[in-house]
LOPABA-806057 format. One record per residue (C-alpha): residue in three letters; x, y, z. Coordinates in steps of 0.1 Angstrom, whole numbers, plus 5000, padded with zeros to 4 digits. Example, Ala and Ser with C-alpha at 12.3 -4.5 7.8 and 13.67 -1.06 7.14 Angstrom:
% LOPABA-806057
ALA/5123/4955/5078
SER/5137/4989/5071
//
This chain:
% LOPABA-806057
MET/0728/3775/7246
LEU/0729/3738/7238
LYS/0706/3725/7210
ASP/0682/3696/7205
PHE/0690/3667/7229
PHE/0724/3679/7240
VAL/0729/3686/7277
ALA/0758/3699/7298
GLY/0779/3676/7319
PRO/0782/3683/7356
TYR/0815/3702/7352
ASP/0808/3717/7318
ASP/0826/3751/7315
GLY/0808/3761/7283
ASP/0840/3760/7262
PRO/0836/3741/7229
VAL/0870/3725/7234
THR/0874/3718/7272
GLY/0837/3716/7280
HIS/0817/3684/7284
TYR/0783/3682/7268
TYR/0766/3653/7252
GLU/0735/3640/7235
THR/0711/3618/7254
ALA/0674/3608/7255
SER/0651/3631/7273
PRO/0634/3619/7305
ASP/0602/3637/7294
PRO/0579/3611/7279
HIS/0559/3638/7261
ARG/0589/3652/7242
ALA/0591/3640/7206
GLN/0620/3616/7203
VAL/0630/3582/7189
TRP/0663/3564/7196
ALA/0676/3529/7188
TYR/0706/3506/7188
THR/0713/3471/7174
ASP/0722/3441/7196
ARG/0755/3437/7177
LEU/0778/3459/7157
SER/0780/3435/7128
TYR/0762/3405/7112
ALA/0766/3380/7085
PRO/0739/3370/7060
GLY/0714/3346/7077
GLU/0720/3360/7112
ARG/0693/3376/7133
LEU/0695/3414/7139
ALA/0676/3428/7169
LEU/0668/3465/7171
HIS/0662/3479/7206
ALA/0644/3512/7207
MET/0623/3537/7226
SER/0602/3567/7216
SER/0576/3592/7228
ALA/0554/3580/7200
PRO/0535/3547/7198
ARG/0548/3540/7163
ALA/0579/3550/7142
ARG/0588/3546/7105
LEU/0619/3525/7101
ALA/0641/3525/7069
ILE/0671/3502/7066
ALA/0695/3511/7037
ARG/0729/3501/7025
ASP/0750/3533/7024
GLY/0768/3543/6992
LEU/0768/3569/6964
HIS/0731/3560/6960
ALA/0716/3545/6992
GLU/0698/3513/6986
VAL/0667/3511/7008
LEU/0660/3475/7016
VAL/0634/3477/7044
GLU/0606/3502/7049
THR/0582/3495/7077
GLU/0565/3507/7108
ILE/0573/3494/7143
ALA/0555/3497/7176
LEU/0574/3516/7203
SER/0569/3530/7238
PHE/0587/3554/7260
GLU/0614/3538/7282
ASP/0637/3552/7309
THR/0673/3557/7300
PRO/0698/3547/7328
ALA/0722/3574/7339
ASP/0751/3550/7332
CYS/0738/3539/7298
SER/0771/3548/7281
VAL/0789/3524/7303
ARG/0763/3496/7309
GLY/0740/3501/7280
CYS/0705/3515/7276
ASP/0686/3483/7283
TRP/0657/3492/7261
PRO/0634/3464/7249
GLU/0637/3447/7215
ARG/0612/3462/7191
TYR/0621/3448/7157
ALA/0640/3417/7145
LEU/0652/3407/7110
THR/0670/3376/7097
ILE/0695/3392/7073
PRO/0687/3380/7037
GLY/0714/3360/7020
ASP/0714/3383/6989
TRP/0722/3415/7009
GLN/0756/3429/6999
SER/0784/3434/7024
GLY/0785/3471/7035
LEU/0776/3497/7061
TYR/0738/3498/7067
THR/0719/3527/7083
ALA/0687/3523/7103
THR/0667/3555/7102
LEU/0638/3560/7126
THR/0613/3588/7122
VAL/0584/3601/7144
PRO/0567/3634/7141
GLY/0592/3660/7154
HIS/0623/3638/7155
GLN/0645/3615/7135
SER/0677/3595/7145
GLN/0701/3571/7128
HIS/0719/3541/7138
MET/0743/3518/7118
PHE/0755/3483/7116
VAL/0779/3464/7094
LEU/0772/3434/7071
SER/0802/3412/7064
ALA/0804/3388/7035
ALA/0795/3352/7040
ARG/0825/3344/7018
PRO/0848/3369/7000
GLN/0832/3387/6971
ALA/0858/3414/6966
ARG/0896/3412/6965
ILE/0898/3438/6993
CYS/0882/3438/7027
MET/0879/3472/7045
VAL/0883/3466/7082
LEU/0863/3494/7099
THR/0880/3510/7129
THR/0852/3502/7153
GLY/0875/3501/7184
THR/0880/3539/7179
TRP/0843/3544/7171
CYS/0835/3529/7205
ALA/0862/3550/7223
TYR/0849/3583/7209
ASN/0811/3577/7210
ASP/0798/3601/7236
TRP/0761/3594/7234
GLY/0748/3592/7269
GLY/0776/3611/7285
SER/0808/3589/7287
ASN/0835/3578/7265
HIS/0873/3571/7268
TYR/0879/3609/7270
GLN/0853/3625/7292
GLY/0824/3612/7312
LEU/0802/3608/7342
THR/0821/3582/7361
GLY/0845/3580/7391
GLN/0843/3596/7425
SER/0838/3630/7411
GLY/0811/3620/7386
GLY/0831/3637/7359
ASP/0858/3612/7349
PHE/0863/3594/7316
ALA/0849/3559/7314
PRO/0873/3530/7312
GLU/0844/3508/7301
VAL/0820/3518/7273
SER/0790/3500/7259
LEU/0779/3494/7223
HIS/0743/3491/7235
ARG/0734/3528/7230
PRO/0729/3550/7199
TRP/0757/3565/7179
ALA/0765/3601/7186
LYS/0752/3627/7161
GLY/0777/3631/7133
PHE/0791/3595/7135
VAL/0766/3580/7109
ARG/0763/3610/7086
TRP/0786/3640/7081
PRO/0770/3675/7082
GLU/0773/3692/7049
ASP/0792/3723/7060
ALA/0813/3708/7088
PRO/0850/3715/7089
ARG/0876/3688/7092
ILE/0901/3690/7120
PRO/0934/3703/7106
HIS/0936/3741/7113
ALA/0965/3765/7117
SER/0956/3793/7141
PRO/0975/3825/7136
LEU/1009/3825/7152
LEU/1012/3841/7187
SER/0974/3837/7192
LYS/0955/3812/7214
PRO/0949/3781/7193
ARG/0913/3774/7183
TYR/0896/3742/7171
PRO/0870/3752/7144
HIS/0855/3717/7142
MET/0846/3718/7180
ASP/0834/3754/7177
TYR/0811/3742/7149
ALA/0799/3712/7169
ARG/0788/3730/7200
ALA/0771/3758/7179
LYS/0753/3734/7156
GLY/0743/3707/7181
ILE/0764/3677/7171
SER/0789/3655/7189
LYS/0823/3673/7196
LYS/0839/3640/7184
TYR/0822/3640/7150
ALA/0854/3648/7132
SER/0875/3624/7152
SER/0858/3591/7146
GLY/0828/3572/7132
TRP/0819/3560/7097
ALA/0811/3595/7084
ALA/0844/3611/7091
PHE/0869/3588/7074
GLU/0857/3554/7061
ARG/0826/3566/7043
PRO/0843/3592/7020
PHE/0870/3566/7013
ALA/0844/3540/7004
LEU/0825/3564/6982
TRP/0857/3573/6963
CYS/0863/3535/6958
GLU/0828/3532/6944
THR/0835/3560/6919
GLN/0867/3542/6908
GLY/0850/3508/6904
ILE/0870/3493/6933
ALA/0849/3467/6950
LEU/0851/3463/6988
ASP/0838/3438/7013
TYR/0834/3451/7049
ALA/0842/3438/7083
THR/0848/3453/7117
GLN/0877/3452/7141
HIS/0853/3434/7164
ASP/0850/3407/7138
LEU/0888/3405/7135
HIS/0889/3401/7173
ARG/0865/3372/7172
ASP/0876/3354/7140
PRO/0913/3345/7134
GLY/0905/3335/7098
LEU/0884/3366/7090
LEU/0908/3378/7063
ASP/0916/3344/7048
GLY/0906/3345/7011
TYR/0914/3382/7008
GLY/0946/3393/6990
ARG/0944/3427/7006
ALA/0929/3444/7036
LEU/0922/3481/7040
ILE/0922/3503/7071
VAL/0912/3540/7068
GLY/0911/3570/7091
HIS/0915/3571/7128
ASP/0929/3537/7139
GLU/0938/3541/7176
TYR/0923/3512/7197
TRP/0931/3475/7192
THR/0928/3444/7213
TRP/0956/3418/7217
GLU/0935/3393/7197
MET/0930/3417/7168
ARG/0967/3421/7165
ASP/0973/3383/7168
HIS/0949/3376/7140
LEU/0962/3404/7118
ASP/0998/3394/7124
GLY/0990/3358/7115
TRP/0973/3368/7082
LEU/1003/3391/7073
ASP/1028/3364/7081
ARG/1009/3340/7058
GLY/1012/3365/7030
GLY/0984/3391/7035
ARG/0989/3427/7023
LEU/0975/3455/7044
ALA/0968/3489/7029
ARG/0967/3513/7058
PHE/0957/3549/7051
ALA/0952/3557/7088
GLY/0969/3571/7119
ASN/0975/3568/7156
PHE/0980/3532/7164
PHE/0983/3537/7202
TRP/0961/3520/7229
GLN/0955/3483/7238
THR/0919/3475/7247
ARG/0900/3444/7259
LEU/0864/3434/7249
SER/0838/3416/7270
PRO/0829/3380/7260
ASP/0798/3393/7241
LEU/0820/3421/7224
ALA/0795/3447/7236
THR/0818/3464/7262
GLN/0852/3479/7254
ILE/0877/3484/7282
CYS/0906/3509/7282
TYR/0921/3524/7313
LYS/0945/3544/7293
THR/0970/3564/7315
THR/0954/3550/7347
ALA/0961/3514/7337
ASN/0991/3508/7359
GLN/0971/3518/7390
ALA/0935/3508/7381
ASP/0934/3481/7355
PRO/0924/3448/7373
VAL/0950/3428/7352
ARG/0980/3449/7364
ASP/0992/3422/7388
THR/0980/3390/7371
ASP/0986/3397/7334
PRO/1005/3430/7330
ARG/1011/3425/7292
ARG/0973/3430/7288
LEU/0973/3464/7305
THR/0949/3486/7286
GLY/0973/3514/7282
TYR/1001/3523/7257
TRP/1012/3495/7233
ASP/1046/3510/7236
ASP/1047/3507/7274
PRO/1077/3484/7281
THR/1055/3464/7305
VAL/1033/3454/7277
ALA/1063/3444/7256
ARG/1045/3444/7223
PRO/1055/3476/7204
ALA/1031/3490/7179
THR/1058/3489/7152
ALA/1059/3451/7153
THR/1025/3449/7136
MET/1022/3481/7116
GLY/1058/3492/7111
LEU/1049/3526/7127
THR/1036/3539/7160
GLY/1014/3566/7173
SER/1037/3574/7202
MET/1063/3589/7178
GLY/1049/3624/7177
VAL/1012/3618/7169
TYR/0999/3654/7164
ALA/1002/3674/7132
GLY/0981/3702/7118
TRP/0961/3713/7148
SER/0965/3732/7181
ARG/1001/3744/7182
CYS/1013/3710/7170
ALA/1030/3713/7137
ALA/0999/3733/7126
HIS/1020/3755/7103
GLY/1038/3725/7087
SER/1035/3715/7051
GLY/1003/3694/7055
GLY/1018/3666/7034
PHE/1044/3639/7032
ALA/1079/3650/7021
ILE/1091/3624/6995
TYR/1125/3608/7000
ARG/1122/3577/6978
PRO/1104/3588/6946
ASP/1113/3555/6928
HIS/1092/3535/6952
TRP/1065/3514/6936
SER/1037/3533/6955
LEU/1047/3565/6936
ARG/1045/3551/6901
ASP/1030/3575/6875
THR/1028/3604/6901
GLY/1057/3625/6887
LEU/1069/3632/6923
GLY/1106/3637/6929
TYR/1129/3638/6958
GLY/1118/3666/6982
ASP/1084/3671/6967
VAL/1055/3671/6991
LEU/1025/3648/6986
GLY/0990/3661/6995
ALA/0999/3694/7010
GLY/0970/3713/6994
ALA/0944/3689/7008
LYS/0962/3686/7042
ILE/0965/3648/7041
PHE/0991/3649/7069
GLY/0972/3652/7102
TYR/0956/3654/7126
GLU/0971/3623/7142
VAL/0999/3604/7126
ASP/1022/3574/7130
GLY/1060/3575/7127
ILE/1092/3559/7138
ASP/1126/3569/7151
TYR/1150/3572/7122
THR/1185/3581/7111
MET/1196/3600/7080
THR/1223/3586/7057
HIS/1232/3604/7025
GLY/1199/3622/7025
LEU/1178/3590/7030
PRO/1158/3581/7062
PHE/1163/3546/7077
ALA/1145/3531/7107
ALA/1167/3534/7138
GLU/1179/3504/7158
GLY/1158/3491/7186
THR/1124/3503/7173
GLY/1107/3469/7176
LEU/1103/3461/7140
GLU/1099/3424/7130
GLY/1109/3429/7093
ASP/1123/3455/7069
LEU/1108/3490/7068
THR/1113/3514/7038
ILE/1104/3550/7046
VAL/1090/3566/7014
GLY/1081/3599/7029
LEU/1078/3617/7062
SER/1071/3650/7079
PRO/1075/3663/7115
ALA/1049/3658/7143
THR/1048/3665/7180
THR/1030/3657/7212
LEU/1038/3692/7225
SER/1016/3723/7219
HIS/1043/3749/7223
SER/1036/3784/7235
THR/1054/3817/7242
GLY/1032/3828/7271
PRO/0995/3829/7283
HIS/0984/3847/7252
ASP/0990/3816/7230
ARG/0990/3788/7255
ASP/0966/3759/7247
GLY/0947/3745/7277
PHE/0936/3715/7258
ILE/0968/3698/7247
GLY/0996/3718/7262
HIS/1025/3697/7275
LEU/1005/3669/7292
ASP/1007/3645/7262
ALA/1044/3649/7259
GLU/1048/3642/7296
GLU/1027/3611/7294
VAL/1047/3596/7265
ALA/1079/3604/7284
GLU/1066/3586/7315
PHE/1049/3556/7300
VAL/1072/3549/7270
TYR/1106/3562/7282
GLY/1102/3555/7319
GLU/1102/3589/7335
VAL/1097/3626/7328
THR/1131/3643/7325
PRO/1142/3671/7302
GLU/1157/3645/7279
SER/1127/3622/7277
PHE/1103/3651/7275
GLY/1123/3664/7245
ARG/1124/3630/7229
ALA/1086/3627/7233
SER/1081/3661/7218
ARG/1101/3655/7186
GLY/1084/3631/7163
ASN/1072/3624/7128
GLY/1046/3607/7107
CYS/1057/3584/7078
MET/1045/3568/7046
ALA/1063/3534/7047
ASP/1065/3499/7032
TYR/1069/3473/7060
ARG/1076/3436/7052
ARG/1065/3411/7078
GLY/1067/3373/7074
LYS/1054/3366/7039
GLY/1032/3396/7039
ALA/1035/3434/7039
VAL/1019/3466/7052
PHE/1018/3498/7032
ASN/1013/3523/7060
ALA/1005/3559/7051
GLY/1003/3568/7088
SER/0979/3597/7088
CYS/0942/3600/7098
GLU/0936/3626/7071
TRP/0947/3608/7040
VAL/0911/3606/7029
ALA/0911/3644/7027
GLY/0931/3641/6995
LEU/0904/3618/6980
ILE/0876/3642/6991
ALA/0895/3670/6973
ARG/0902/3648/6943
ASP/0939/3654/6945
ARG/0951/3636/6914
THR/0985/3626/6929
VAL/0969/3613/6962
GLU/0944/3594/6941
GLN/0972/3578/6920
VAL/0991/3566/6951
THR/0959/3552/6965
ARG/0952/3533/6933
ASN/0988/3520/6932
VAL/0984/3506/6967
LEU/0950/3491/6963
LEU/0953/3477/6928
GLY/0990/3476/6918
ASP/1019/3453/6921
TRP/1037/3459/6954
GLY/1072/3457/6940
//
């Protein structure tokens, strides 16, 4: 039984993992509800914000607050609303609700993530937007992974994973719109919600407790995979407790502005960092080559995307790109598929030093779920490990399970007990592997009793086909045997410290002293 405003997709099988259900506005004008979205994802001080909304009630209370350890409420007002129809293709083309409130952002508002909470009798919903700094106020700029937020947002029925499109009416959407609400769980994390890493008992069918929780409680099945609440928010709150000041920007800002990071000594990326445009990479590469330093505590650098001119629509054809992407014949390097597809000829490692196609999964399904949960240390004398006490062979962050659920790695060789990046991996500078652990695209099984119908062998076959050219026993095996790394990558005059794991923030949530020390070393220390 689905709760609140969640409905079943046309091919929903009722399973929390494989089923398709989603939150959407009710067509009943008498049902208590209020929903909203902003015209843009981010703003600068002095720019005009427009809120588009609908409701069953004639008026709603609106509160706008800067999120943080203590939310700072900056606007409290009432706005006039009316009921509006919600198009069936709203997740692809936008909701097209009327503008109901506008605000010129005051010049004294601090950069950050802002929530817009709307309340009517019987219902409340939250939206969010980002305020960048007019000029750098902090030494560090956190670049929010909004490409991945857009890819996973399933409000209205479609995202880059499941959907209501195609001839069957049940395909994923290669185009998704920002002009819709955020799915429940993306703005605020439920108090008792589990994170993704989970080790099901061996020889049993794998389960995904976070998706069981989501379907039972009435929140998006993608709540733990993306959004502000899952990764960036707890990291930002930890920074606040440590007195580490941050400015904020979005990947969409980076796409638009080649000079976005000029004036910042360091940039920070956290959590699930899967979707990037060509322009985002160009602008980050340029900043790095000029001497910028990127602290990346994030995993799964994987897909190329495109954005519409107004930045409101994200495009990613994924594994159908070679057949369906309109640029396949005119500009094949811009195919919205794997970065590591040889046709694109821009390997992920060139920017980040690591790649999501080298294993990717760890700590869930049957994919390295019974692994250590942390990074095995190979170079304990590296500057990032100062004052940790870690030695060769120790494991960082195992108790908090910081290694998962999707990770970035690289092909490597071992010489005298030390890992080195292999030849031909696409690097454009020197890479030092500090720590690593195994990861895999294959959810192995011994029979029907422990076979996973969600991941299974399909991901390994896709990597074999699109990265290595065809599916053979050799390429399938190569795609199945991977890793995630903690690495120091030097590019141009700059550098990337890449702890290639989505779940690094779990160590900060757990207040793991050693994970905290490494984080401080990277954010505040001398990079050797």
